[in-house]
C-alpha positions, 0 to 999 in steps of 0.5 A: 711664776718662778719668783713666786716659788723662790726661783729666778729664771735662767738668764745666762747663755753660752754659745759655742761653735764655728763662725758663721752658724748663727750665734749672733743671729740667735742673740738678736732673735732673743732680744727681739722675742723679748722686746728688750734693748740689745747691747753688744760689748765692744772690746776695743772700748773695754780693754785698756792698756793700764793696770786696772783700767779694764776692770774699771770699764767693766764695772761701768758696763755692768752698772749700766746694764744692771739698771734696766732689763736688756740683752747683753751680748759678748761676741768672741768671749774667749778674748776676755774669759780666757783660762786663768791657768794659762802661763802665757797670760799676764796677771792683769788678764787673770784679774779681769777674768776674776772680776768678770765672773764676780760681775756675772754672778751679781747681775739680776735675772732681768738682764739676759747675758749671751756670750759667744765663742769660736774657741770654747777650749780657751775659756776658763773652767769657772766661766762655764759654771756661770752659764746655765744654758750651754748651746753648741752651734755646729756646722750645718748638715746637708739636710739643714742646707737643703731647708735653708736653700728652700726657704730662700729660693721659694721667694725668687721669681724664677725657680732654678733647674737644679734640685735642692739636693744637687745644690746642697751637695755642692755647698756641703762644706758651707756655713749657714752664712756662706749659704745665704751669701751664695744665694744673695750673690746669685740674685745680685748677678741675675738682677744686674744682668737686666734680664739677660742672665737666667737664674741657672746661668747665675748659679753656674757662675757663682758655683764656679767662684765658690769652688775656686774660693780661698779656704783657710790652711790646715797644718798637720804636725805629721806633714810639718815634720815631713816637709820642713818650713823655709825658716827651718831650711834657712837655719839648717843652711846657716849651721852648715855654712858656719860648720864649713867656715870653721873647718876651712879656718882650722 
């Protein structure tokens, strides 16, 4: 209908947000809903070490997908669509970004391009303009965690005594994928218990593991100024030693 009026359907989508909140699942769902082949870009096979090699591989990739309706998924898109104004990047990367943008513009509308990134601030400003849909996938709210828990637990043969609000409070800092992993771990523990482990015991055990899990370090500038690192301390000690040595020699 759009083409009959001189318009093309929008077919480029940019997804951003923290990892584990459904960006890849969204791309898979789009391909399934449209009944189209689903292709994932492998950067280890795309990025070359020689001058012009990456652009040549990009050209082969886009020539391949241009010949058929499909869904093309770029995960970790910031690794190839970086800001060209970054002084730390090489000229080769900047040429790759320019070539990538040109290829995106030339793709027909029957090729759905979905790009996902955890670091939207690293993308080149011209990259944003190429995508008609820009969707943010934030961390789940407590209400969203409750909905997800309800959908999973209703399929369990035994209902836990803990209420969904209680569990959602304990899992309030979890991503969607972490909530799914937690529930799967509970069922694994219960199944392997061969009837000796109740669902409540399995939840209590997994909840202890969840609360003691290792989390990523968050470093603050103010904190680092107050507490110097070991390397700073070693540098200070070396300067002090050299100063003492010079005074002794003199």
